[in-house]
C-alpha positions in Angstrom: 0.0 -0.1 -0.1 2.7 2.5 0.8 4.4 1.8 -2.6 1.3 2.3 -4.3 0.6 5.6 -2.5 4.2 6.7 -3.5 3.5 5.9 -7.3 0.3 7.8 -7.0 2.3 11.0 -5.6 4.9 10.6 -8.3 2.4 10.6 -11.2 0.5 13.7 -9.4 3.8 15.6 -9.3 4.7 14.8 -13.0 1.2 16.0 -14.0 1.5 19.2 -12.3 4.9 19.9 -13.7 3.6 19.2 -17.3 0.8 21.5 -16.7 2.9 24.3 -15.1 5.3 24.0 -17.9 2.7 24.7 -20.3 1.5 27.7 -18.6 5.0 29.2 -18.1 5.6 28.5 -21.9 2.3 30.4 -22.9 3.1 33.3 -20.4 6.7 33.6 -22.1 5.1 33.7 -25.3 3.0 36.8 -24.5 2.2 39.1 -26.8 0.9 36.5 -29.4 2.6 36.0 -32.5 1.7 38.0 -35.8 0.0 35.0 -37.0 -2.0 34.7 -33.8 -3.2 38.2 -33.4 -2.6 40.5 -36.3 -1.4 44.0 -35.4 -1.3 47.2 -37.6 2.1 48.4 -35.9 3.8 44.9 -35.8 5.9 45.9 -32.5 7.0 42.9 -30.7 9.6 44.7 -28.7 10.7 43.7 -25.0 9.2 46.9 -23.7 5.8 45.8 -25.2 6.1 42.3 -23.9 6.6 43.3 -20.2 4.2 46.3 -20.1 0.9 45.3 -18.4 -2.4 46.7 -19.6 -2.4 50.5 -19.4 -4.2 52.1 -16.5 -5.6 54.8 -18.8 -8.7 53.8 -21.1 -8.0 52.8 -24.4 -10.2 52.5 -27.5 -8.4 49.3 -28.6 -8.0 46.0 -27.3 -5.3 45.7 -24.5 -3.1 43.4 -26.6 -3.1 45.8 -29.5 -2.5 48.9 -27.3 0.7 47.2 -25.5 2.0 46.2 -28.7 1.9 49.6 -30.2 4.1 51.2 -27.5 7.5 52.4 -28.5 10.6 50.1 -27.6 12.9 53.0 -27.4 11.3 54.4 -24.1 12.5 52.5 -21.1 9.6 51.2 -18.9 10.4 52.0 -15.2 7.8 49.7 -13.7 4.4 48.0 -13.9 2.5 51.0 -12.4 3.7 53.5 -15.0 0.8 55.5 -16.8 1.9 56.1 -20.3 -0.3 58.2 -22.5 -0.9 56.8 -26.0 -0.8 59.7 -28.7 -1.8 59.5 -32.3 0.3 62.5 -33.9 -0.8 63.8 -37.4 1.8 63.8 -40.2 1.3 67.3 -41.0 3.6 69.1 -43.7 7.0 70.5 -42.4 5.6 73.9 -43.0 3.4 73.6 -40.0 6.1 72.8 -37.6 9.9 72.2 -38.1 10.0 73.8 -41.6 9.7 77.2 -39.8 12.9 76.4 -38.4 14.8 74.8 -41.1 13.9 75.4 -44.7 15.8 72.4 -45.9 13.2 70.2 -44.3 10.8 69.8 -47.1 11.1 66.2 -48.5 8.9 64.8 -45.7 7.1 65.7 -42.7 9.7 65.3 -40.2 13.5 65.9 -39.8 15.5 63.0 -40.5 17.8 63.1 -37.4 15.3 63.4 -34.5 18.3 63.2 -32.0 19.6 66.7 -33.6 16.6 68.7 -34.2 16.5 72.3 -35.6 16.9 74.6 -32.5 14.1 76.8 -31.5 14.9 80.5 -31.4 16.2 82.1 -28.3 15.5 85.3 -26.5 11.8 85.7 -25.6 10.7 83.7 -28.5 11.7 80.6 -26.5 9.2 81.5 -23.8 6.2 80.1 -25.7 7.9 76.7 -26.8 5.9 74.0 -25.2 4.7 73.1 -29.0 8.4 72.2 -30.0 9.0 70.1 -26.9 6.0 68.1 -27.0 6.3 67.4 -30.6 10.1 66.3 -30.2 9.3 64.1 -27.3 6.6 62.3 -29.4 9.1 61.8 -32.1 11.9 60.5 -29.8 9.4 58.1 -28.3 9.7 55.9 -31.5 13.4 56.5 -32.2 15.7 54.2 -30.0 19.0 56.3 -31.3 17.2 59.6 -29.5 16.7 59.0 -26.3 17.0 56.3 -23.5 14.9 57.9 -20.7 11.6 56.8 -19.8 8.5 58.3 -21.8 5.3 59.7 -20.2 3.7 59.7 -23.6 4.5 57.6 -26.6 3.5 58.1 -30.3 1.2 55.3 -31.6 0.8 54.3 -35.4 -2.8 53.0 -34.9 -5.6 55.6 -34.1 -7.5 53.1 -32.7 -5.2 52.5 -29.8 -4.9 56.3 -29.2 -5.9 58.1 -25.9 -5.7 61.6 -27.6 -4.7 63.0 -31.0 -2.0 65.6 -31.1 -1.7 68.5 -33.9 1.8 69.5 -34.3 1.1 73.1 -35.3 3.9 75.5 -34.0 1.3 78.2 -33.6 3.3 80.4 -31.4 6.5 80.2 -33.7 4.1 80.9 -36.7 2.6 84.2 -34.9 6.3 85.4 -33.8 7.8 84.6 -37.2 5.0 85.8 -39.7 3.1 88.4 -37.6 6.1 90.1 -35.9 8.2 90.8 -39.1 6.1 92.9 -41.2 4.3 90.1 -43.1 0.7 91.8 -42.5 -2.3 92.5 -44.9 -2.8 96.2 -45.7 -3.8 98.1 -42.8 -2.0 95.9 -40.5 -5.0 93.3 -39.9 -3.7 89.8 -39.7 -0.5 88.1 -41.0 -0.6 86.5 -44.6 1.6 83.4 -44.0 0.3 82.8 -40.6 -3.4 83.0 -41.5 -2.8 80.9 -44.6 -1.6 78.1 -42.4 -4.4 78.4 -39.7 -6.9 78.4 -42.4 -5.2 75.4 -43.9 -5.1 73.7 -40.6 -8.9 74.1 -40.0 -9.8 72.6 -43.3 -7.6 69.7 -42.6 -8.9 69.0 -39.3 -12.3 69.3 -40.1 -11.7 67.0 -43.2 -10.6 64.0 -41.0 -12.8 61.4 -39.8 -10.8 61.4 -36.5 -11.9 64.8 -35.8 -15.5 64.5 -37.1 -15.9 61.4 -35.0 -16.1 63.3 -31.6 -16.3 66.8 -32.7 -12.4 67.4 -31.9 -12.8 66.9 -28.2 -10.0 64.4 -28.1 -7.6 66.4 -29.8 -4.9 68.5 -28.3 -3.4 71.9 -29.9 -0.8 74.1 -28.3 -2.0 77.6 -28.2 0.6 79.0 -25.9 1.3 82.6 -27.1 -1.8 84.8 -26.3 -2.0 86.0 -29.8 -1.3 82.6 -31.7 -4.2 80.7 -33.5 -6.4 84.0 -33.7 -7.9 82.9 -37.0 -8.6 79.1 -36.0 -9.2 79.2 -32.2 -12.8 79.8 -32.3 -13.3 77.2 -35.2 -11.4 74.7 -33.5 -12.5 75.4 -29.7 -13.9 71.9 -29.2 -10.1 70.7 -28.8 -8.0 70.8 -25.6 -5.7 73.8 -25.9 -2.4 74.1 -24.1 -2.1 77.8 -23.1 0.1 79.8 -20.9 -3.0 81.3 -19.3 -6.6 82.4 -20.2 -6.2 86.0 -20.5 -7.1 86.8 -23.9 -9.5 84.0 -24.6 -13.2 83.8 -24.4 -14.4 81.1 -21.9 -16.1 79.5 -24.8 -12.7 79.1 -26.5 -10.5 78.2 -23.5 -11.1 77.3 -19.9 -9.9 75.3 -17.1 -12.6 72.7 -17.7 -11.1 71.5 -20.9 -7.6 73.1 -21.3 -4.1 72.5 -19.9 -2.0 75.6 -18.5 1.7 74.8 -19.2 4.8 76.9 -18.0 6.7 79.4 -20.1 10.3 78.4 -21.0 12.4 80.5 -18.4 14.5 83.0 -20.5 17.2 83.4 -17.5 19.6 80.7 -17.3 19.3 77.9 -14.5 21.3 78.6 -11.2 23.2 75.3 -11.1 25.4 76.0 -8.2 23.3 78.2 -5.9 25.1 78.4 -2.6 23.5 81.9 -1.7 21.8 82.5 1.6 19.2 84.7 3.3 22.1 87.2 4.4 23.8 86.9 1.2 20.9 88.0 -0.9 21.1 91.8 -0.4 18.2 92.9 -2.3 14.7 92.4 -0.7 12.5 92.7 -3.7 13.4 92.7 -7.4 11.4 93.6 -10.6 12.8 94.6 -14.1 10.7 94.9 -16.8 8.2 96.8 -18.8 6.2 99.0 -16.4 3.5 100.5 -18.7 1.0 97.8 -19.8 -2.5 97.7 -20.8 -5.5 95.7 -19.5 -4.6 93.9 -16.3 -1.1 95.4 -16.2 -2.2 98.8 -15.2 -1.1 97.8 -11.6 2.4 97.8 -12.7 2.4 101.5 -13.1 0.7 101.9 -9.7 3.0 99.8 -8.0 6.1 101.3 -9.4 5.0 104.8 -8.0 4.5 103.1 -4.5 7.9 100.9 -4.5 10.3 102.7 -6.5 11.9 104.5 -3.6 11.4 101.7 -1.0 14.4 100.7 0.8 15.7 97.2 -0.3 13.5 97.4 -3.5 15.0 97.3 -7.0 12.0 98.3 -9.4 13.1 99.6 -12.7 12.1 99.1 -16.4 14.3 96.9 -18.6 14.6 95.3 -22.0 14.9 91.8 -23.1 18.2 92.1 -25.1 21.4 90.4 -23.9 22.5 93.0 -21.5 18.8 93.1 -20.2 18.7 89.4 -19.5 22.2 89.6 -18.1 21.4 92.3 -15.6 18.1 90.6 -14.8 20.1 87.3 -14.0 22.4 89.0 -11.7 19.5 91.0 -10.0 17.4 87.9 -9.4 20.0 86.0 -8.1 20.9 88.6 -5.6 17.4 89.1 -4.3 15.3 87.2 -1.7 12.0 88.0 -3.6 11.0 88.5 -7.1 7.9 90.5 -8.0 5.5 88.7 -10.6 3.0 91.2 -11.7 0.1 90.9 -14.0 0.9 92.4 -17.2 -1.1 92.2 -20.7 -2.0 88.7 -19.3 -2.2 87.3 -16.0 1.0 85.5 -16.4 4.5 86.0 -17.9 7.7 84.1 -18.0 9.2 86.2 -15.2 7.7 83.9 -12.8 9.6 81.0 -14.2 12.9 83.2 -14.4 12.3 83.6 -10.6 11.9 79.9 -10.0 15.0 79.2 -12.2 16.9 82.0 -9.9 15.5 80.2 -6.7 14.3 83.8 -6.0 11.0 83.6 -4.1 8.2 84.9 -6.4 5.8 87.4 -5.2 2.6 87.0 -7.1 0.2 89.8 -7.7 -2.1 88.6 -10.3 -5.7 87.8 -9.1 -6.6 86.1 -12.3 -3.5 83.9 -12.5 -3.8 80.1 -13.3 -0.7 78.1 -12.5 0.6 75.0 -14.2 0.4 71.6 -12.3 -1.5 73.4 -9.6 -3.4 70.2 -8.8 -0.1 68.6 -7.9 2.1 71.6 -6.7 1.3 74.0 -3.7 2.7 77.2 -4.9 2.2 78.8 -1.5 5.1 76.5 -0.3 7.4 78.4 -2.5 5.7 81.6 -3.4 4.0 84.7 -1.7 0.6 85.9 -2.8 -0.7 89.2 -2.3 -4.1 90.3 -3.4 -4.0 93.4 -5.8 -6.1 95.5 -3.6 -3.9 95.1 -0.8 -0.7 95.5 -2.7 -1.9 99.0 -3.6 -1.8 100.0 -0.1 1.4 102.1 0.6 4.1 100.1 2.5 1.9 96.8 2.7 4.1 95.0 0.1 7.6 95.7 1.9 6.0 95.2 5.3 4.7 91.6 4.4 8.1 90.5 3.0 10.2 92.0 5.9 7.9 90.0 8.2 9.3 86.8 6.6 12.4 85.8 8.4 15.4 83.8 7.7 13.9 80.3 8.5 10.8 80.8 6.5 12.6 82.3 3.5 15.3 79.4 3.6 12.3 77.0 3.4 10.7 78.4 0.6 14.3 78.9 -1.2 15.0 75.2 -0.6 11.4 74.2 -1.9 12.2 76.3 -5.0 15.2 74.2 -5.7 13.3 71.0 -5.4 10.5 71.9 -7.6 12.4 73.6 -10.4 12.8 70.4 -12.4 9.0 70.7 -13.1 9.6 73.8 -15.0 12.5 72.6 -17.4 11.8 71.9 -21.0 14.3 69.8 -22.6 15.0 67.0 -25.3 15.0 64.2 -24.5 12.6 64.9 -21.8 13.4 63.5 -18.2 11.1 62.3 -15.5 9.1 65.1 -13.8 10.3 67.8 -16.1 7.7 70.3 -17.8 7.3 68.0 -20.9 6.7 65.0 -18.5 4.3 67.2 -16.4 2.1 68.4 -19.3 1.8 65.0 -20.5 0.6 63.9 -17.1 -1.8 66.8 -17.1 -3.3 65.9 -20.3 -3.4 62.2 -19.3 -5.9 63.4 -16.2 -8.2 64.8 -18.9 -8.7 61.6 -20.8 -11.3 59.8 -18.6 -13.5 62.9 -19.1 -12.8 63.1 -22.9 -14.0 59.5 -23.1 -17.2 60.4 -21.0 -17.8 63.3 -23.4 -17.1 61.3 -26.6 -19.6 58.4 -25.4 -22.5 61.0 -24.5 -21.9 62.4 -28.1 -22.9 58.9 -29.5 -25.9 58.4 -27.2 -28.4 58.7 -29.8 -26.4 57.3 -33.0 -28.5 55.2 -35.1 -26.8 52.2 -36.8 
């Protein structure tokens, strides 16, 4: 009996081993071979095989979506949320062709690792369009990046969460509307308007746009004067903006759109060893003082603050000498003033962050990037406009902030500055990553809106 029992146990063990081997072999074969589950992309990369079903909703099957991911972006862990983006192949004149006339034979530059540079100076402050587009291109190019992706470009629209429109609208405005290319009478800009009209015709002719009315499309409109012709015609799309100062609520609003930071003009303060005592200026501001609309407060505050002890409040320009002096001034100041100008925001806030100069924000209507994740009160000082206009109020408020509190804010600035850095290739938690993450948070609402659109479709 004992020997029979041993034989039964041996046979049972062999059966379990054989079944386990079959399960293990099948698991190692994931995803299925092309002949088992056809895919439009045909991507059987290692990254695709280890990536679990995406946490974001997908219009396609899980297997197809997993296989559409780029192998060039390193997957840091199974809990990563990666946004799947279908990017239109617009002609080069809509994007990199504005930077390099030689890019004319196809949609994209041949060497993704060495893209044409975006213009410097103040032009670069409205450049999120460039960095987001470059990030998508490099997500599918193993030679151009090894860093993780927060968004990947997919070739199959059925697997996409959102649809990205690579139009450099801010660059188009700066290039064609600030250089004399205008209609008679100064109304509009010939080439810029032509591109915007072509873009509207193109998108409205796409089945992907018509399917959901454009609500799942993303267009960068960062310069407040960009997309003037097209914005009201494409208002259903999600816009990436600097703020909402020059847009009607029907065109742009916090419900559907994303606020992205300006790219700072002042260089980053890499080796900042300053202290509360070594920063001798109490409050620094250098820039245009006479502004229109909401910027009227600048002139009033100038009259109040210009002669206050410890305050540097002067007009300045954006040429090299102006940037150089502003850099030195911000790095020597405890606090840097951010005032509403023609719009509620400006790159001066992000110059202050890059300089580790605690921002003093006097702009009641400002909307800040990534504020759902970042508590700006930890590294900024906010003052209501009506209080700021009381003589002596701002200076007294800042003088009450002692060494310990200022040092905490200064240290926090150094810890959050990475969130406001645009770079290519992008790095985790930088401005590119954070902007994609903000867009990804809108995806569930987009899906809900799209489903409601089709409630009464008749088949």
